[in-house]
C-alpha positions as CSV (number, residue, x, y, z in Angstrom):
1,M,0.0,0.0,0.1
2,T,1.4,3.4,-1.0
3,T,1.2,6.8,0.8
4,K,1.9,10.3,-0.2
5,L,5.6,11.4,0.6
6,L,5.5,14.8,-1.0
7,G,3.5,17.0,-3.3
8,A,0.0,18.3,-3.8
9,D,-3.2,17.3,-2.5
10,D,-6.3,17.0,-4.6
11,A,-7.7,20.3,-6.1
12,T,-9.5,21.4,-9.3
13,G,-6.7,23.4,-10.8
14,L,-6.2,25.1,-14.2
15,D,-4.6,23.7,-17.3
16,E,-0.9,24.3,-17.8
17,V,0.5,25.8,-21.2
18,V,2.6,23.4,-23.3
19,G,6.2,24.1,-24.2
20,Y,8.1,24.4,-20.7
21,F,10.3,22.6,-18.4
22,R,8.5,23.1,-14.9
23,L,9.5,22.4,-11.4
24,T,7.5,22.8,-8.1
25,R,9.2,22.7,-4.7
26,W,7.7,20.5,-2.1
27,Q,8.9,19.5,1.5
28,A,8.5,15.7,2.1
29,V,5.9,14.9,4.7
30,A,7.2,11.3,5.2
31,S,10.3,9.2,4.5
32,G,10.1,6.2,2.2
33,Y,10.8,4.9,-1.3
34,M,9.0,7.0,-4.0
35,T,7.8,4.5,-6.6
36,E,4.8,6.6,-8.2
37,F,4.8,10.1,-9.7
38,R,1.2,11.4,-9.6
39,V,-0.1,14.0,-12.0
40,K,-3.6,15.7,-12.4
41,A,-4.4,16.4,-15.9
42,G,-7.2,18.3,-17.6
43,A,-6.6,16.6,-21.0
44,S,-5.1,13.5,-22.6
45,G,-1.4,13.7,-23.5
46,Y,2.1,12.5,-22.4
47,V,4.2,13.5,-19.4
48,K,7.9,13.2,-18.6
49,C,8.8,13.4,-15.0
50,A,11.8,13.7,-12.7
51,L,12.8,14.5,-8.9
52,Y,15.5,17.1,-8.2
53,Q,17.5,17.9,-5.0
54,D,17.0,21.5,-3.6
55,N,20.1,23.8,-3.6
56,S,19.4,26.8,-1.3
57,G,15.9,27.2,-2.5
58,Q,16.6,26.6,-6.1
59,P,16.4,23.3,-8.1
60,G,19.8,21.5,-7.9
61,A,21.2,18.2,-8.8
62,L,19.0,15.5,-10.7
63,I,18.1,12.6,-8.5
64,T,15.9,10.5,-10.8
65,A,14.4,11.1,-14.3
66,M,11.8,9.3,-16.4
67,N,12.7,10.7,-19.8
68,T,10.1,8.6,-21.8
69,G,6.7,10.2,-21.8
70,Q,3.8,8.4,-20.0
71,A,0.2,8.7,-21.1
72,V,-2.3,10.7,-19.1
73,V,-6.0,11.3,-19.2
74,A,-8.2,13.9,-17.4
75,G,-8.0,13.4,-13.6
76,W,-5.4,11.9,-11.4
77,N,-2.8,9.6,-13.2
78,T,-0.2,7.3,-11.6
79,L,3.1,7.4,-13.6
80,S,5.8,4.8,-13.1
81,F,8.8,6.0,-11.2
82,T,12.2,4.3,-10.3
83,S,12.3,3.5,-6.6
84,T,14.0,6.5,-4.9
85,W,14.4,7.3,-1.2
86,V,13.1,10.6,0.0
87,S,13.6,11.9,3.7
88,S,10.9,13.6,5.8
89,G,11.4,17.3,6.3
90,V,13.7,17.6,3.3
91,P,12.7,19.9,0.3
92,Y,12.7,18.5,-3.2
93,W,11.6,19.6,-6.6
94,L,9.0,17.6,-8.7
95,A,9.7,18.3,-12.3
96,I,7.5,17.8,-15.6
97,C,7.6,18.4,-19.3
98,F,4.5,17.4,-21.4
99,D,3.2,17.6,-25.0
100,V,-0.2,19.2,-25.0
101,Q,-1.9,22.0,-23.1
102,G,-3.8,20.7,-20.0
103,A,-1.8,17.4,-19.6
104,V,-0.9,18.9,-16.2
105,R,-2.9,21.2,-14.1
106,Y,-1.8,23.9,-11.5
107,I,-3.0,25.9,-8.6
108,N,-2.1,29.3,-7.2
109,G,0.4,29.5,-4.4
110,G,3.7,27.8,-3.9
111,T,7.3,27.9,-5.2
112,Y,7.7,27.3,-8.8
113,R,10.3,27.6,-11.6
114,Y,9.9,27.3,-15.4
115,K,11.7,27.9,-18.7
116,A,11.0,27.0,-22.4
117,A,11.6,23.5,-23.5
118,T,10.6,21.3,-26.6
119,Y,8.8,18.1,-25.3
120,S,9.8,15.9,-28.3
121,T,13.6,16.4,-27.7
122,F,13.6,17.3,-24.0
123,T,15.7,15.2,-21.4
124,F,16.0,16.4,-17.8
125,P,19.3,18.2,-17.3
126,D,21.8,17.5,-14.4
127,P,21.9,19.8,-12.6
128,A,18.7,21.7,-13.3
129,G,20.6,24.7,-14.5
130,S,19.7,28.5,-14.5
131,G,17.6,30.8,-16.6
132,F,14.3,30.0,-14.8
133,T,11.4,32.2,-14.3
134,S,9.7,32.2,-10.9
135,G,6.1,32.2,-10.1
136,P,3.7,31.7,-7.1
137,Y,2.1,28.5,-8.5
138,S,2.2,24.8,-7.9
139,D,1.7,22.0,-10.4
140,L,-0.7,19.2,-9.3
141,T,2.0,16.7,-8.9
142,A,2.9,14.4,-6.0
143,G,5.4,11.5,-5.2
144,W,3.8,8.4,-3.6
145,G,5.4,5.3,-2.4
146,T,6.1,2.9,0.5
147,G,6.4,5.0,3.6
148,E,8.8,4.2,6.4
149,Q,6.9,2.2,9.0
150,T,7.1,-0.1,12.0
151,I,5.1,-3.3,11.8
152,S,4.4,-5.0,15.2
153,P,2.3,-8.1,14.5
154,S,0.6,-9.8,17.5
155,G,2.8,-12.9,17.2
156,I,4.2,-15.4,14.7
157,A,2.5,-18.8,14.4
158,Q,5.1,-21.6,14.6
159,V,4.1,-25.0,13.7
160,V,5.5,-27.6,16.2
161,A,5.3,-31.4,15.9
162,I,4.6,-32.9,19.4
163,G,4.0,-36.5,19.0
164,Q,2.7,-39.7,17.0
165,P,-1.1,-39.7,17.2
166,S,-3.2,-42.8,17.8
167,L,-6.9,-43.1,18.4
168,T,-8.1,-45.2,21.3
169,Y,-11.0,-45.4,23.7
170,P,-12.2,-44.4,26.4
171,Q,-12.7,-40.6,26.4
172,T,-9.5,-38.8,27.5
173,I,-7.3,-36.2,25.8
174,S,-3.6,-36.3,26.6
175,P,-2.2,-33.8,27.1
176,S,-5.2,-32.1,28.6
177,S,-4.2,-28.8,27.2
178,I,-4.5,-29.6,23.6
179,V,-8.0,-29.4,22.0
180,Q,-8.3,-31.1,18.6
181,Q,-11.3,-31.1,16.3
182,V,-11.6,-34.4,14.3
183,A,-14.0,-35.3,11.5
184,Y,-14.4,-39.1,10.6
185,G,-16.8,-39.9,7.9
186,T,-20.5,-39.1,8.5
187,P,-20.5,-36.7,11.3
188,S,-21.2,-38.2,14.7
189,L,-20.0,-37.7,18.3
190,R,-17.1,-39.9,19.4
191,Y,-14.9,-40.0,22.5
192,L,-11.2,-40.1,21.6
193,V,-7.8,-40.4,23.2
194,I,-5.3,-38.4,21.3
195,E,-1.6,-39.2,22.2
196,P,0.3,-36.5,20.4
197,S,3.3,-36.9,18.2
198,S,2.4,-35.2,14.9
199,L,-0.4,-32.9,16.0
200,V,0.4,-29.3,15.0
201,Q,0.0,-26.6,17.7
202,P,0.4,-22.9,16.9
203,I,2.7,-21.2,19.3
204,A,3.3,-17.5,19.7
205,V,7.1,-16.9,19.7
206,G,7.6,-13.2,20.0
207,M,6.5,-9.6,19.1
208,P,8.7,-8.9,16.1
209,V,9.3,-5.2,15.1
210,I,10.4,-4.5,11.5
211,T,11.9,-1.1,10.7
212,L,13.6,0.6,7.8
213,P,17.3,1.7,8.1
214,Q,17.7,5.0,9.9
215,L,19.5,8.0,8.1
216,Y,22.1,9.6,10.3
217,E,24.3,11.7,8.0
218,S,23.7,13.0,4.6
219,Y,25.1,15.5,2.1
220,L,23.7,15.5,-1.4
221,E,25.0,18.8,-3.0
222,E,27.3,18.3,-6.2
223,S,28.8,20.2,-9.1
224,A,31.3,17.9,-10.9
225,Y,32.7,14.5,-11.6
226,Q,35.5,12.7,-9.9
227,N,37.1,9.4,-11.3
228,V,38.3,6.6,-9.1
229,Y,40.4,3.6,-10.4
230,N,43.6,1.5,-9.7
231,N,45.6,3.2,-6.9
232,Y,43.6,6.3,-7.0
233,W,41.1,6.0,-4.0
234,L,38.5,8.5,-2.9
235,C,37.8,9.6,0.7
236,Q,35.0,11.5,2.5
237,T,35.3,12.0,6.3
238,F,32.2,12.5,8.4
239,T,31.4,13.1,12.1
240,P,28.3,11.4,13.5
241,Q,26.1,13.6,15.6
242,S,24.9,10.7,17.7
243,S,26.4,7.3,18.5
244,H,25.1,4.4,16.4
245,K,26.0,1.3,14.5
246,I,26.6,1.9,10.7
247,T,25.4,-1.1,8.6
248,S,24.9,0.5,5.2
249,L,25.7,3.7,3.2
250,K,24.9,5.3,-0.2
251,L,27.2,6.7,-2.8
252,K,26.4,8.5,-6.1
253,L,28.2,6.4,-8.7
254,C,28.4,5.5,-12.4
255,R,30.9,3.8,-14.6
256,V,32.9,4.3,-17.8
257,G,33.8,0.9,-19.3
258,S,34.2,-1.9,-16.8
259,P,36.1,-0.8,-13.6
260,G,35.8,-4.3,-12.0
261,T,35.0,-5.1,-8.5
262,G,35.3,-2.2,-6.0
263,T,35.2,-1.8,-2.2
264,V,33.6,0.7,0.0
265,S,34.6,0.8,3.7
266,V,34.7,2.8,6.9
267,R,38.0,3.6,8.8
268,A,39.1,5.6,11.8
269,T,41.1,8.9,11.1
270,D,44.3,10.2,12.6
271,A,45.0,13.6,14.2
272,N,45.3,15.2,10.7
273,G,41.9,13.8,9.6
274,K,43.3,11.3,7.3
275,P,42.2,7.5,7.2
276,T,44.2,5.2,9.3
277,G,44.2,1.6,10.2
278,N,42.3,-1.2,8.8
279,D,38.7,-1.2,7.5
280,L,36.2,-1.2,10.4
281,C,33.6,-2.6,8.1
282,S,33.3,-3.0,4.3
283,G,31.1,-3.9,1.4
284,S,31.6,-4.9,-2.2
285,I,30.7,-3.0,-5.4
286,D,30.0,-4.8,-8.6
287,G,31.5,-2.1,-11.0
288,G,30.4,-3.9,-14.1
289,N,26.8,-3.4,-13.1
290,L,27.0,0.2,-12.2
291,P,24.7,2.5,-14.2
292,T,26.3,4.8,-17.0
293,D,24.5,7.9,-15.4
294,P,25.1,9.0,-11.8
295,T,22.7,7.3,-9.5
296,L,22.5,7.3,-5.7
297,L,23.1,3.6,-4.7
298,G,23.0,1.7,-1.5
299,F,25.7,-0.7,-0.2
300,S,25.6,-3.1,2.7
301,L,28.5,-2.9,5.1
302,G,27.9,-6.5,6.4
303,G,27.8,-6.6,10.2
304,G,28.7,-3.0,10.4
305,T,30.5,-1.2,13.2
306,N,29.8,1.0,16.1
307,L,30.4,4.8,15.6
308,Q,30.8,7.3,18.5
309,A,29.2,10.7,18.3
310,G,31.7,13.6,17.7
311,T,34.5,11.3,16.3
312,K,35.6,11.7,12.9
313,Y,35.6,8.7,10.4
314,A,36.4,8.2,6.8
315,I,34.4,6.5,4.1
316,L,36.8,5.2,1.3
317,W,35.9,3.7,-2.0
318,R,38.3,2.2,-4.7
319,F,38.4,0.0,-7.8
320,P,41.9,-1.5,-7.8
321,S,41.6,-3.3,-11.2
322,G,40.3,-0.2,-13.1
323,N,42.3,1.9,-15.3
324,S,42.2,5.2,-17.2
325,G,39.8,3.6,-19.8
326,N,37.7,1.6,-17.3
327,Y,36.8,3.5,-14.1
328,A,34.0,4.5,-11.7
329,R,32.8,8.0,-11.4
330,T,31.3,9.9,-8.3
331,R,30.0,13.3,-8.0
332,R,31.4,16.0,-5.8
333,M,30.8,19.7,-4.6
334,Y,33.4,22.3,-4.5
335,P,33.4,24.2,-2.3
336,G,31.4,21.9,-0.1
337,A,29.2,23.1,2.8
338,Y,29.2,19.9,5.0
339,A,30.7,20.9,8.4
340,G,31.4,17.3,9.6
341,G,34.2,16.4,7.3
342,T,35.9,16.9,3.9
343,A,36.4,15.1,0.6
344,T,39.9,14.4,-0.5
345,P,41.2,14.7,-4.0
346,P,42.0,11.4,-5.6
347,M,45.2,10.1,-3.8
348,T,47.7,7.7,-5.1
349,V,48.0,5.2,-2.2
350,V,51.3,3.2,-2.4
351,P,51.1,0.7,-0.9
352,P,47.2,0.7,-1.1
353,G,45.7,2.2,2.1
354,K,48.5,4.6,3.0
355,W,47.7,8.2,2.7
């Protein structure tokens, strides 16, 4: 079951004019994986859609784009959207481009940017760019998906074998705490002794709580590419605001050629803020299956490691079998505004791991 993560509620709205790249700023009302892009239309047509980061109140880096138009009809429409994580309280921009007037409707009020674009040749740029006109409007668009939730079932039914049954007379049930309904042929009342061995008895074995991973640190601004291969490793330091156990992280990555298998890990830092010691935890990156466009990807760190609040750590990623024609790429921001750490330039580490 999906729920609204960000965007407009229902309203009548007015028909938008065709021929523009349009973005509306919304603050996420819930955390979760956005899997649906919903659009209210006043006419039949085709719509391309995307999600952008916010950069100090302006459209920033592209997060996810659906550059193939999807059909809409009058009323609310649900467009397919590649599963993308959004965080509650964080502002984003929902973006559209469409082929006929009224394929999207709008309302007065809100934060809105637009500039001329030709639908037939349009693809969503990264970043959104400049040259927009502002207006106090909002397109009737919304992001829906699977919201972050805690599921607390009353119990788990566990089947347990407790004996080899036999049917005897007179009328006793052993053990006395098992009540078993038995039907034999034409219904009639019988007195039975049940000596259990293969009778199944549901037993409650706990109150499980299932939760999605919690986000602790994040910085998503970007302005340029950075390559990583062979002995050129990349590093980003960070400082947790609260103590916790890190078990996964996300990097924005893509590839050129086949960089081979990579590794992402967490290490301690020395007095100069440089990585030191062995990996505290690590995960593998399948470089051959990385996308060719920058995409925010999640990686498991196995059993993870405990991090202490206020202590600086380093995230390192490397592709030792890559070369100048087969390499991974990440996105960086210069200058960056994250106060808890810095990104290093690509470092030649000889032997690997020494900075």
